[in-house]
C-alpha positions as CSV (number, residue, x, y, z in Angstrom):
1,M,-19.0,38.0,-6.8
2,T,-16.3,40.4,-6.5
3,L,-14.0,37.8,-5.4
4,L,-13.7,36.3,-8.9
5,A,-12.8,39.6,-10.5
6,V,-9.1,39.3,-9.4
7,A,-7.8,38.8,-13.1
8,A,-9.2,38.7,-16.5
9,D,-7.8,35.4,-17.1
10,Q,-9.4,33.9,-14.0
11,P,-12.3,31.5,-15.2
12,T,-15.7,31.4,-13.5
13,L,-18.6,29.1,-13.6
14,E,-20.1,30.8,-16.5
15,D,-17.1,29.9,-18.7
16,F,-17.6,26.2,-18.5
17,G,-20.1,24.3,-20.8
18,R,-19.7,26.7,-23.7
19,D,-16.8,25.0,-25.6
20,V,-17.4,23.4,-28.9
21,W,-17.1,19.6,-29.1
22,W,-13.7,19.4,-30.6
23,I,-12.3,21.5,-27.8
24,V,-14.1,19.1,-25.1
25,L,-12.6,16.1,-26.9
26,L,-9.2,17.8,-27.0
27,K,-9.3,18.4,-23.3
28,I,-10.4,14.7,-22.6
29,V,-7.5,13.4,-24.6
30,G,-5.3,15.8,-22.7
31,V,-6.4,14.8,-19.3
32,F,-5.9,11.2,-20.2
33,A,-2.5,11.7,-21.5
34,V,-1.4,13.9,-18.8
35,L,-2.4,11.2,-16.0
36,V,-0.7,8.4,-18.0
37,L,2.4,10.5,-18.4
38,M,2.4,11.6,-14.8
39,T,1.9,8.0,-13.7
40,L,5.1,6.8,-15.9
41,F,6.9,9.7,-14.3
42,A,5.9,9.0,-10.8
43,I,7.1,5.5,-10.8
44,V,10.5,6.3,-12.1
45,F,10.6,9.4,-9.7
46,E,9.7,7.2,-6.8
47,R,12.3,4.5,-7.6
48,K,15.1,7.1,-8.2
49,V,14.2,9.1,-5.1
50,V,14.1,5.9,-2.8
51,A,17.4,4.6,-4.4
52,R,18.8,8.0,-3.4
53,M,17.6,7.7,0.0
54,Q,19.1,4.2,0.2
55,Q,22.3,5.3,-1.4
56,R,22.1,3.1,-4.6
57,S,21.6,3.7,-8.3
58,G,18.0,2.8,-8.9
59,P,16.8,2.3,-12.7
60,N,19.6,3.2,-14.9
61,R,19.4,0.9,-18.0
62,V,16.3,1.6,-20.1
63,G,16.4,5.0,-21.6
64,P,18.4,7.9,-20.6
65,R,19.5,7.5,-17.1
66,G,16.7,4.9,-16.8
67,S,13.9,7.3,-17.5
68,L,12.0,4.7,-19.6
69,Q,11.9,2.1,-17.1
70,S,8.2,2.4,-16.2
71,L,7.3,2.2,-19.7
72,A,9.2,-0.9,-20.2
73,D,7.6,-2.3,-17.1
74,G,4.2,-1.6,-18.6
75,L,5.1,-3.4,-21.8
76,K,6.3,-6.4,-19.7
77,L,3.1,-6.4,-18.0
78,A,1.1,-6.4,-21.2
79,F,2.8,-9.6,-22.5
80,K,2.7,-11.5,-19.4
81,E,0.5,-14.5,-19.0
82,D,-3.0,-13.8,-17.8
83,I,-3.9,-16.4,-15.0
84,M,-7.3,-16.6,-13.3
85,P,-7.9,-18.6,-10.3
86,A,-10.2,-21.5,-10.6
87,L,-12.5,-20.3,-7.7
88,A,-12.8,-16.7,-8.9
89,D,-15.9,-15.2,-9.9
90,R,-15.2,-14.4,-13.5
91,P,-17.3,-11.3,-14.4
92,V,-16.6,-9.5,-11.1
93,Y,-12.8,-10.5,-11.5
94,F,-12.5,-8.7,-14.8
95,L,-14.8,-5.7,-13.8
96,A,-13.0,-5.0,-10.6
97,P,-9.8,-3.4,-12.2
98,V,-11.9,-1.1,-14.4
99,L,-13.9,-0.1,-11.5
100,A,-10.7,1.0,-9.7
101,T,-9.2,2.9,-12.7
102,V,-12.1,4.7,-14.3
103,P,-13.2,6.9,-11.3
104,A,-9.3,7.7,-10.8
105,F,-9.5,9.3,-14.4
106,L,-13.0,11.0,-13.7
107,A,-11.7,12.8,-10.4
108,F,-9.3,14.7,-12.4
109,S,-11.8,16.4,-14.6
110,V,-12.7,19.1,-12.3
111,I,-9.0,20.1,-11.4
112,P,-8.0,23.6,-12.7
113,L,-4.7,23.4,-14.5
114,G,-4.6,27.0,-15.6
115,P,-6.4,30.3,-16.6
116,M,-8.2,31.1,-19.6
117,V,-6.0,30.4,-22.8
118,S,-6.5,30.4,-26.4
119,I,-6.6,26.9,-28.4
120,F,-6.8,27.5,-32.0
121,G,-8.5,30.7,-31.5
122,Q,-10.9,29.5,-29.0
123,R,-10.9,31.1,-25.5
124,T,-11.4,28.4,-22.9
125,P,-10.3,27.5,-19.4
126,L,-7.5,25.0,-18.9
127,Q,-9.9,22.7,-17.0
128,L,-12.3,20.1,-18.4
129,T,-15.4,21.1,-16.2
130,D,-16.4,22.6,-13.0
131,A,-19.4,22.8,-10.8
132,P,-20.5,24.6,-7.7
133,I,-19.8,21.3,-5.8
134,G,-16.7,20.5,-7.8
135,V,-14.6,19.2,-4.8
136,L,-17.4,16.7,-3.9
137,I,-17.0,15.2,-7.2
138,V,-13.5,14.2,-6.3
139,L,-14.4,12.8,-3.0
140,A,-17.2,10.7,-4.7
141,C,-14.9,9.5,-7.3
142,S,-12.5,8.3,-4.8
143,A,-15.1,6.7,-2.9
144,M,-16.2,4.8,-5.9
145,G,-12.7,3.6,-6.7
146,I,-12.7,1.6,-3.4
147,Y,-15.4,-0.7,-5.0
148,G,-12.8,-2.1,-7.4
149,I,-10.5,-2.9,-4.6
150,V,-13.2,-4.6,-2.5
151,L,-14.7,-6.4,-5.4
152,G,-11.3,-7.6,-6.7
153,G,-10.3,-9.0,-3.3
154,W,-13.8,-10.7,-2.9
155,A,-13.8,-12.1,-6.4
156,S,-10.4,-13.7,-6.4
157,G,-11.8,-16.6,-4.2
158,S,-8.7,-16.5,-1.9
159,T,-8.2,-15.7,1.8
160,Y,-5.5,-13.1,1.7
161,P,-7.1,-10.8,-1.1
162,L,-10.4,-11.0,0.8
163,L,-8.6,-9.7,3.9
164,G,-6.8,-7.0,2.0
165,S,-10.2,-5.7,0.5
166,L,-12.0,-5.7,3.9
167,R,-8.9,-3.7,5.3
168,S,-9.2,-1.2,2.4
169,A,-12.8,-0.7,2.8
170,A,-12.4,-0.1,6.7
171,Q,-9.4,2.3,5.7
172,M,-11.6,4.1,3.2
173,V,-14.4,4.6,5.8
174,S,-12.1,5.9,8.4
175,Y,-9.7,8.2,6.4
176,E,-12.3,9.5,4.0
177,I,-14.1,11.2,7.0
178,A,-11.1,12.9,8.1
179,M,-10.1,14.0,4.5
180,G,-13.5,15.5,4.3
181,L,-13.6,17.2,7.6
182,S,-10.2,18.6,6.8
183,I,-11.4,20.7,3.8
184,V,-14.6,22.2,5.4
185,A,-12.5,25.1,6.8
186,V,-11.2,25.7,3.2
187,F,-15.0,26.1,2.2
188,L,-15.8,28.3,5.1
189,Y,-12.9,30.7,3.9
190,A,-13.4,30.5,0.2
191,G,-17.1,30.5,0.4
192,S,-17.5,27.9,-2.4
193,M,-16.9,24.3,-3.1
194,S,-16.1,25.0,-6.7
195,T,-12.3,24.3,-7.4
196,S,-12.0,27.3,-9.7
197,E,-13.4,29.6,-7.1
198,I,-11.1,28.4,-4.6
199,V,-8.2,29.0,-6.7
200,A,-9.6,32.6,-7.1
201,A,-9.8,32.9,-3.3
202,Q,-6.2,32.5,-3.1
203,A,-5.2,34.9,-5.7
204,D,-4.1,37.8,-3.6
205,G,-2.9,38.1,-0.2
206,N,-5.2,38.8,2.7
207,Q,-5.2,42.4,4.1
208,V,-4.4,42.0,7.7
209,S,-5.0,44.9,10.3
210,F,-3.1,44.3,13.6
211,F,-3.8,47.0,15.9
212,G,-3.4,49.8,13.4
213,L,-0.6,48.2,11.4
214,D,-1.9,47.2,7.9
215,F,0.0,44.5,5.8
216,T,-0.5,41.8,3.3
217,G,-0.8,38.5,4.7
218,P,-0.3,35.2,2.9
219,S,-3.0,33.9,0.6
220,W,-2.5,30.1,0.7
221,F,-4.8,28.3,2.8
222,A,-1.8,25.8,3.8
223,V,-0.6,29.0,5.6
224,L,-3.8,30.1,7.0
225,L,-5.3,26.7,7.8
226,P,-2.4,24.7,8.7
227,V,-4.3,22.1,10.9
228,S,-6.5,21.4,8.0
229,F,-3.5,21.0,5.6
230,V,-1.7,18.6,7.9
231,I,-4.9,16.5,8.3
232,Y,-5.3,16.4,4.7
233,V,-2.0,15.2,3.9
234,I,-2.1,12.3,6.5
235,A,-5.7,11.5,5.3
236,V,-4.9,11.1,1.7
237,V,-1.8,9.0,2.4
238,G,-4.2,6.6,4.1
239,E,-6.9,7.1,1.4
240,T,-4.5,6.2,-1.2
241,N,-3.2,2.9,0.5
242,R,0.3,4.3,0.5
243,A,3.1,3.6,3.1
244,P,3.1,3.7,6.0
245,F,-0.6,3.0,5.6
246,D,-0.5,0.3,3.2
247,L,-2.3,-2.3,5.1
248,P,-4.4,-3.5,2.1
249,E,-1.2,-4.5,0.4
250,A,1.0,-5.7,3.4
251,E,3.2,-8.2,1.8
252,S,4.7,-9.4,4.9
253,E,1.1,-10.4,6.1
254,L,-1.3,-10.8,3.1
255,V,1.4,-11.9,0.4
256,G,0.2,-8.9,-1.7
257,G,-3.1,-7.8,-0.6
258,F,-6.1,-7.5,-2.6
259,H,-4.4,-8.1,-6.0
260,T,-2.5,-11.1,-4.9
261,E,-4.4,-13.1,-7.6
262,Y,-4.2,-10.6,-10.5
263,S,-1.5,-10.7,-13.2
264,S,-0.8,-9.2,-16.5
265,L,-2.9,-6.2,-17.5
266,K,-5.5,-6.5,-14.8
267,F,-2.7,-6.0,-12.3
268,A,-1.4,-3.0,-14.2
269,L,-4.8,-1.5,-13.9
270,F,-4.7,-1.7,-10.2
271,F,-1.1,-0.3,-10.4
272,L,-2.2,2.4,-12.7
273,A,-5.3,3.3,-10.3
274,E,-2.9,3.7,-7.4
275,Y,-0.6,6.2,-9.1
276,I,-3.3,8.1,-10.6
277,N,-5.1,8.6,-7.3
278,M,-1.8,10.0,-6.0
279,V,-1.7,12.4,-8.8
280,T,-5.2,13.5,-8.3
281,V,-4.8,13.9,-4.4
282,S,-1.7,15.7,-5.1
283,A,-3.4,18.1,-7.6
284,L,-6.2,18.7,-5.2
285,A,-3.8,19.6,-2.4
286,A,-2.4,22.1,-4.8
287,T,-5.7,23.4,-5.6
288,L,-7.1,23.8,-2.2
289,F,-4.1,24.6,-0.2
290,L,-1.1,25.8,-2.4
291,G,-2.8,28.3,-4.5
292,G,-3.7,26.1,-7.5
293,W,-2.1,27.0,-10.8
294,R,-1.0,30.5,-9.5
295,A,2.7,31.3,-9.1
296,P,4.3,31.2,-5.8
297,W,6.0,34.3,-4.4
298,P,8.4,35.8,-5.6
299,L,7.5,34.6,-9.0
300,S,4.0,36.0,-8.6
301,I,5.7,39.6,-8.9
302,W,6.2,39.1,-12.6
303,D,2.9,40.2,-14.2
304,G,2.9,37.4,-16.7
305,A,3.5,34.6,-14.3
306,N,-0.5,34.0,-13.9
307,S,-1.5,34.2,-17.6
308,G,-1.0,32.1,-20.7
309,W,0.5,28.7,-20.5
310,W,3.0,29.4,-17.7
311,P,0.7,28.4,-14.8
312,L,0.8,24.8,-16.1
313,L,4.5,24.9,-15.1
314,W,3.9,26.3,-11.5
315,F,0.9,23.7,-11.2
316,F,2.9,20.6,-12.0
317,L,5.8,21.7,-9.8
318,K,3.4,21.9,-6.8
319,V,2.1,18.4,-7.7
320,T,5.7,16.9,-8.1
321,A,6.4,18.5,-4.8
322,A,3.5,16.6,-3.2
323,L,4.4,13.3,-5.0
324,F,7.9,13.8,-3.3
325,V,6.0,13.9,0.1
326,F,4.5,10.5,-0.8
327,I,7.8,8.9,-1.8
328,W,9.6,10.5,1.2
329,L,7.2,9.0,3.7
330,R,7.6,5.5,2.1
331,G,11.3,5.8,2.3
332,T,11.4,6.5,5.9
333,L,8.5,5.4,7.9
334,P,7.7,1.8,8.7
335,R,4.3,0.4,8.3
336,L,1.8,0.9,11.3
337,R,0.2,-2.1,12.9
338,Y,-3.6,-2.1,11.8
339,D,-4.9,-1.4,15.2
340,Q,-2.6,1.5,15.5
341,F,-3.6,2.6,12.1
342,M,-7.4,2.5,13.0
343,R,-7.1,4.1,16.2
344,F,-5.1,7.0,14.8
345,G,-7.8,7.7,12.3
346,W,-10.9,7.6,14.6
347,K,-9.2,8.8,17.8
348,V,-7.0,11.5,16.7
349,L,-7.6,12.7,13.1
350,V,-11.5,12.8,13.2
351,P,-11.7,14.6,16.9
352,T,-8.9,17.1,15.8
353,A,-10.6,17.9,12.7
354,L,-13.8,18.5,14.3
355,V,-12.4,20.9,17.1
356,W,-10.6,22.6,14.3
357,I,-13.8,23.3,12.4
358,V,-15.4,24.8,15.6
359,V,-12.5,27.0,16.1
360,V,-12.5,28.3,12.5
361,A,-16.0,28.8,12.3
362,T,-16.1,30.7,15.8
363,M,-13.2,33.0,14.5
364,R,-15.0,33.7,11.2
365,T,-18.4,34.5,13.2
366,V,-16.8,36.6,15.8
367,S,-14.9,38.6,13.1
368,R,-18.0,39.2,11.2
369,E,-20.6,40.1,13.9
370,A,-18.1,42.0,16.4
371,D,-16.4,44.0,13.6
372,L,-13.1,43.1,14.8
373,S,-9.8,43.1,12.8
374,T,-7.9,40.1,12.0
375,G,-5.2,40.7,14.6
376,Q,-8.0,41.3,17.3
377,V,-9.7,38.1,16.5
378,A,-6.4,36.1,16.5
379,L,-5.5,37.7,20.0
380,F,-8.8,37.5,21.8
381,V,-10.2,34.3,20.1
382,G,-7.6,32.3,18.6
383,V,-4.8,32.7,21.1
384,P,-7.1,31.5,24.0
385,I,-8.4,28.7,22.1
386,A,-5.0,27.5,21.0
387,L,-3.9,27.5,24.8
388,L,-7.0,25.5,25.8
389,V,-6.3,22.8,23.0
390,L,-2.6,22.7,23.9
391,A,-3.3,22.3,27.7
392,G,-5.9,19.6,26.8
393,L,-3.3,17.7,24.8
394,A,-0.7,18.1,27.3
395,I,-2.9,16.8,30.2
396,A,-4.3,13.9,28.0
397,S,-0.6,12.8,27.0
398,R,0.5,13.1,30.6
399,M,-2.4,10.9,31.8
400,S,-1.9,8.2,29.0
401,N,1.9,8.1,29.7
402,R,1.4,7.9,33.6
403,D,2.3,4.3,34.1
404,T,5.5,4.5,31.9
405,R,6.5,7.6,33.6
406,I,6.2,6.2,37.1
407,M,8.2,3.0,36.1
408,A,10.9,5.1,34.5
409,E,11.3,6.9,37.8
410,Q,11.6,3.7,39.8
411,A,14.2,2.5,37.4
412,A,15.9,5.8,37.7
413,A,15.9,5.5,41.6
414,G,17.6,2.0,41.5
415,A,14.6,-0.3,41.3
416,V,15.2,-3.9,40.4
417,R,12.8,-4.0,37.6
418,A,12.0,-1.1,35.4
419,T,8.8,-2.5,34.1
420,E,6.1,-4.7,35.7
421,P,5.6,-8.4,34.4
422,D,3.5,-8.8,31.4
423,A,-0.2,-9.6,32.3
424,E,-1.4,-13.1,31.3
425,V,-3.1,-12.9,28.0
426,L,-3.0,-16.4,26.9
427,P,-6.2,-18.2,26.2
428,P,-7.5,-20.7,28.8
429,A,-6.3,-24.2,28.6
430,G,-8.3,-26.4,26.2
431,P,-9.6,-29.9,26.6
432,R,-7.4,-32.8,25.8
433,R,-7.5,-33.8,22.2
434,R,-6.3,-37.2,23.0
435,P,-5.2,-39.1,26.1
436,A,-1.8,-38.0,27.3
437,Q,1.0,-40.5,26.6
438,G,3.0,-41.5,29.5
439,T,2.8,-39.3,32.8
440,G,3.4,-36.0,31.1
441,P,0.5,-33.5,30.7
442,S,-1.2,-32.8,27.3
443,R,0.3,-30.3,25.1
444,A,-3.0,-28.6,24.8
445,E,-3.3,-27.8,28.6
446,G,-0.7,-24.7,28.4
447,G,-3.2,-22.6,26.5
448,F,-0.7,-22.1,23.7
449,P,-2.0,-22.3,20.1
450,V,0.3,-25.2,18.8
451,P,-0.4,-28.1,16.7
452,P,-0.4,-31.6,18.4
453,M,3.4,-32.7,18.2
454,D,2.9,-36.4,18.6
455,L,1.2,-37.3,15.2
456,T,2.4,-40.2,13.1
457,V,3.8,-39.0,9.7
458,P,2.1,-40.8,6.7
459,P,4.5,-42.7,4.5
460,S,6.0,-41.3,1.4
461,P,4.3,-42.6,-1.8
462,R,7.6,-42.6,-3.5
463,L,9.1,-45.0,-0.9
464,R,6.1,-47.3,-1.0
465,R,6.3,-47.5,-4.7
466,A,10.1,-48.3,-4.7
467,E,9.5,-51.0,-2.0
468,P,10.4,-54.4,-3.4
469,V,7.7,-57.3,-3.0
470,G,8.2,-59.5,-0.2
471,A,10.8,-57.3,1.5
472,P,10.9,-57.2,5.4
473,A,8.7,-54.3,6.7
474,G,8.0,-52.6,9.9
475,R,4.3,-53.7,10.0
476,P,2.9,-57.2,10.0
477,D,1.2,-56.4,6.7
478,G,4.4,-56.0,4.9
479,S,3.5,-52.4,3.9
480,G,6.7,-50.8,5.3
481,V,5.2,-47.8,6.9
482,V,7.5,-45.7,8.6
483,S,6.3,-44.0,11.4
484,S,8.9,-41.2,11.6
485,G,8.5,-40.4,8.0
486,R,12.2,-39.5,7.6
487,R,14.4,-41.3,5.1
488,G,17.3,-41.4,7.4
489,S,15.4,-43.6,10.0
490,T,16.4,-47.2,10.8
491,A,13.4,-48.8,9.1
492,T,14.1,-46.8,6.0
493,R,17.5,-47.9,5.9
494,A,16.7,-51.6,6.2
495,Q,14.2,-51.2,3.3
496,E,16.9,-49.6,1.1
497,D,19.8,-52.1,2.0
498,P,18.4,-55.1,3.6
499,D,21.8,-56.9,3.5
500,G,23.5,-54.1,5.6
């Protein structure tokens, strides 16, 4: 375990589980407070950044420069009326927001926030707990949180929340796989799934030998494993239901998605869970790919940068930068169509992650077995594999865009039509729902999903009640039913003004 002996303040797995009870309680309260405060900050930060992108002010009334707006919104939600649908399943309806929120808090328990510090004379790591499979705990908690969304949509007793919950379940299955595959290469390089040991693996720069030239290379896995980092970033955006992958909450299609029927504190819990998940995956990205709590270069030149309480500052600066990426995507990209979203997850992210794992494993094996330097492995293994991958992507892109390219060439050559006419995709003509009136065809014969347009509108109950007894009517029974249903019709005017 020479990897872990990089600094005296670097915690190891043996340092966990030895704290006194009041230190553990203090850490639990601290993690809870950090997540709540980060949620309040993230909401105001998002509204400010999006407002800046859209050239407007954003929150600027509550607190200094609007900094307390999210706190005011939380208090407002607490005092709102709590409405439950009549068809809701009451126990599950109440339990769903809790199931979505609790795993979000638990996932942060294995995130390392700093090195060994002294708290009231007790030496303890700035991390609640750790395990040899610490990263898998985060993945398990994120998978458990989806049950709250699915059960909340199902228990609401409404169609739109149910559709949003089903989308969320499919989204979790699709992008959880890509997210898990993206961090396999990190495990291969770090040699562990413990979060504290992954941070230790990024402590010092890698010694790179390139044909006799020795120099210190970067140590962050975001630089060493760029494909894994990009896949992780895309996958966690889909995993947290954030734009442009916010299909479970698509207000233009599903009113509000899985939480349409929720209000007051239960809606606030769903809102809280979403932002805590954002903070958790941002903290995991900082841990796995951005060096964790260690100071970036050139701050790392300072001897005290990675000791004491300073690493808390570097860690939360990295988390804030990751949150900015979430907000940036929301303010710039339009929402994907659902079929595009699922196709991208299964046909692009998952195959790319699998190929990348094979490439990384091959390079690591060749370097170890053939006793080659890093430069030789990159030249003789990495470069040929990269060329093959790029050639395959170029051929696949050219084949998929063949028809478009041919039509563009024809249009450039002076063709009358730049595109071919659209294929007939309408459903076949259905049977007549009623005999056609007159000589025209039935409106159901065209295959269009339109309702029948020749219905007789029922009378207005208000007009029927206002009708005087014995007044002339449009029907023999004196009911005065107006077939058109419009108040401006001739029959209606005759009822209202019989002398006119």
